[in-house]
N, C-alpha and C positions, 0 to 999 in steps of 0.2 A: 830596390833590394831584391824582391822576389822576381822582378823582371830579369835581372842579371842571373839569378839562380836558375830560372827556368830556361833562359837562353843558353846557359852553360850545359844544362842537362840535355837540352835538345841537340846541341852541337856535338857533344861527346857520345851520348848514348842513343840519340835519335829515337826515343820511344814514341809510339803512335799517339797523336793528339796534342803533343806538347808544342807543335808548330803554331798552334793557335795563339800562343802568347806573344807572337811577333806582331800581331795585327793591332793597329791603333783602336779600332772599334771595340774589340774584345777587352783590351786593357782599360779603355775609357769606361766601358760598362762596369767593369770590376771596381774602378776608382769611384764611380758614382754610387754604387751599392755600398762600398766600404765607407765612404763619406757619410751617407745617409744613416747607416747602422751605428757608426761611431757617434754621430750627433744625437741620435735617439738614446743611446746608452749612456753617454757622458752627461747629457743635460740634467737629468734628475739628480745625479751625484754632485755636479758642480753647483746647481741651484741650491741644494741643501747646504753645501759648504759656504756659499755666499750668504745664505740666511744666518748660519751659525756665526759668521764673522761680522754680521750686520752690515754687509756691503750692499747698500740699497740706494735707489734713486732719491736725490734730494728734492724737496718741494720747490717747484719753479714758480715763483711769485709772478714773473712776467709772462707766464704761459696761460692757456685757458684754465678757468677755475675747475672745469670738469676733469682736469689732469691732476688736481691736487690729491685726489684719492690714490693716485699711483705712487705717491711718495713711499719709499721703503721697499718697493719692488726690486729684487736683486738685479744688479747691473754688472757690467764688465763681462757679459755673456759672450762677447766676441771671442773670448778664449776658447769657447766650445767650437765655434766655427773654424778658427785657425787650426786647432788641433785636428779637427775632422777633415781638414784640407791637406795639411802637411803629411799626415801619416799615409793616406792613400797615394800621394805623390811619391813619397819615398819608396813605397812598396811596388807601385805599378808603372812609374814613369822612368824614362831615361834621364837620370839626374845629372848626367854629363852634358846634356844638351844646353847650349847657351841660352836658348829660349826659356827652359825650365829654371836655370840658374838666375836669370834676370827677373822673372816673375816672382819666384820664391823670395829673392833678396828684397825686392820692392815691397811685397806684401808683409814680410817679416819686420822690416824697418818701420814702415808706417803703422803696423800693428803695435810696435814698441812705443812709438810716439803717442798713439792713442791710449795705450795702457798707462803710460806716465801721466797723461792728462787725467784719466779716470782715477788713478791712484791719488793724485794731489787733490782732486775734487771730493772723492768719496771717503777716502781713508784719512787724509791729512786735513780734510774739511776746509780747503782753500776754495772760496766761492767761484773763482774763475778758472781754477785748475792751472794747466800749463799756460804760461804767458803766450799770447797769440804769435808773437814774432819768433819764439822758440819753436812753436809748432810749424810755422812757415819755413824756418830754417831746415827742419827735418825733411819736409816735403821737397824743398828746393834741392837738397843734397841728393835725394833719391832721383829726382829728375835729371840733375847734372850727370850723375854716374850712368844712368841708363841711356840718356841721350848721347853721351860721349862714347860709350861702348858701341852703340849701333853706328854712330857716325865714323868712328875710326877703325872698327873691326873689319878685317879682310873678308869675313863671312858675309858681310852686308855690302861688299864692294859693288858699285854701279847702281845700287838701290838704297843706299844709306839714307838719303835725305828726301826721297820721293814718297808720294802717297797716292792712293787711288782716289779719284774724284767720283762721287756717287752719280749715277744716271748718265755719265758721259763715257762714250766708247773711245778707245785708243787715245785716252788723254790722262796723263798722270801729272800731278803738280809737284814741283821741286821746291822745297823750303830753302835749299842751298845753305848759306852761312847762318841763316836764322833757325836752322833745324833744332839745335840744342836748346835755345831759349823757348822755342815753341813747345818742345817736349816738357820742359820744366813747367810751363804754364798749364799744359794739358793735365799732367799728373797732379799738380796742386789744385787745379780747378775741379777735377773729378773727385778727388779725395774729399774736398770740402763740400761738394754738391751732395754726395751721399750722406755726409754728416748732417747737412741741413734737412735732408729728407727723412732722416730717422727720428720722426716726431710722433708717429702714430703706431699702434701695435701692428706689427707685421708688414708695415708699409715698405721700408727700405729693403729688408731682406727678401721680400717677395718679388720686388721689382728687380733686384740683383739676380735672382734665380732666372727670371724671364730673359733679361738681356744676356745673361751668360749662356743660355741655351742657344741663342742666336750666334754668339761669339764662338761657341763650340763648333757649330756648322761652318762658320767662316774660317776658323783655324784649320779645320780638316781639309777643306777644299783648297785653301791657300798653300798647303804643304803637299798637295797632290798635283803632279805635272799635268795630268789629263784634265782634271776638273778645272784647274786654274786657267788652262789654255782655252777650254770650252767657254768659260765665263769671261775670258779676256781680262783677268785680274793678275796682279803681280804674283809670280811663282816664288815661294819662299821655302826652299829645301830645308826640311827639319822642323818647320813651324807646326806641322801636324801634331807634334809631341805636346803642344799646348792644349790639345783636345783632352788629354788625360787630366791635366791640371783643372781645366774648366769643368769637366765632368765631375771631378771630386768636389769642386766648389758648389756646383748645382746640387749634388747630393747632400752636402753639409748644410746648405742654405735651407733645403726643404726639411731636413731633420730639425734644424733650429727653429724654423717657422712653426713647427708643431707646438712648441712651447712659447713662441713669441707672438702667436696670433691672439686676437682679442678674446678675452682679457689676458694680457701678457703675463706669463709667470716669470719672465726674465727679459731684460733689455740687453742689447749687445754693447751699448755704450760706444765711446770713441774708439775703444780697442778694436771693435768690429767695423764701425762705419768708416773710419779713416783708412783702414787696411783694405776693405772691400772696394771703396771708392777709388783708391790708388790702383788696385788690381784691375779694375775696369778700364782706367786710362792707360795703364801699362800694356794691357792686352791689345787695345786698339792701336797703340804705337808699334808693338812688335809685329802685328799682322798688316801694318801699313793701311789702316782704315781710320786714321785720325779725323778726317772730315765727315765721317759717318756718325761721330759721337753726338752731335746735336739732335740727330734723328733717333738713333737707337737709344740714347739716354735722354730722350725728350722730357721725361718727367723730372729727372735730376736738373736738366737745363731750366725748365720752367720754375722749379722751386728756387733755384739760385737767382734767376732773373727777378722773381717776385720780391726777394729780399733786397736786391740792389735798387730796384725801382722804388720800393717803399722808403728806403733810407734817403735816396737822392731827392725824392719828392718832398719828404718831410723837412730836410735841410733847406731846400729851395723855398718852400712856402714859409718856413720860419724866418728866413732871412728877408723875404719880400713882404710878408704880412705881419710878422711878429709872432705868429702862432703856427706851429707845425701842423700840417694836414696829412692824411694818409690815403693811399689809393685803395688798399685792402684793409679789412677790419683787423687783420693780424697777419703777419708774415712769419715763416714761409706760407705759401698759398694753401696748404692743406689745413692750416689753422683758420684761414678765412672761411672755408666751407664749414668748419666746425662752428664758427661764430654765427653762420647763417642758419644753424640748427640741424645740419646734416649729421646723422649718427656716424660715429667713427668707422664701423665696419663697412658702411655704404661708401664712404670716401675711399677707403682702402681698396674695395672691390672695383670701383669705377677707375681708379688709378691703375689697377692691374689690367683692366680691359684696354685702357689707352696704351699701356706699355706693350701689351701683346700686339695691338694694331701697329705700333711703331716698329716692333721687331719684325713683323711681317713685311712692312714697307722697306725696311733696311735690307732684308734678304731679297726682296723683289728687285731692288735697285740694281743688283748684279745682272739679272736677266734682262731688265729693261735696257741696259747699256747696249 
């Protein structure tokens, strides 16, 4: 909105200094600051409303006993993050960009699915919230729409189904006719992965901020003809606009982390985790870095794999020996470390460190090529 206003003023009146609003770096900085300030300002007010409405986290009997004291902590705080992202994007981004339209659409729909799940669990007191298959349908619909738009849109002609292969120079992989199913799988997987990771105070939102900083850099260079040619990655005209969105998300995440860090004053719930996980996957899809996800999102990948391994091994041993056995003391794996006696802040900090290392490796992969 302000982007178009300042662009009009610059074009018609050409006042000194207004030309700066054309630059992605400046608008991205404004989006990050706006997102951060909004999150810091909105959080106390929304937390107070959630407390007044008694919208709090339910006691999780199947979780660690140390978490029972967290029952009643305000949840559905993902609303704070989403508002703090969408307002800066509307103000500072080119909302006509197909990249912005797709990422906002995906985040909004998945946030809606998460909100419905939280609403049914917390307000309607349904133990399991939204039935899993309905949640999955929402994720699949988002994947189908985004995958189809990219595959059939003239703007992505000749690059619609290809992706960059990390660490390999002059080699791109073509998903061909499997592209849309792959995109559906990626968006569903990342959305659920962040949801699984959101089990400790500040864990998921902090890692999201870290991976998003890396994605902001990748988005910027992918939309720049000179940098993309130098790094020998796929040039995506217009994708640089995603930098504004990602910057807003980083600012919003840091502002929310202020209140979500240990001991958390608010949880983001599925409203936030499903939306942000989906946004992570959609961004990777839009900038053609799908194969980088297991590295950049290594923590999310590990959390998901730990749950899958735990369930499969339990079912296998129960069928073979009549009694189910477990690989981890509890899954996802962050709970395993809790059961080993690690303090919650230590687990979160160490996962942050690993996430930063993985982000650095992800960025280095372009130069190594």
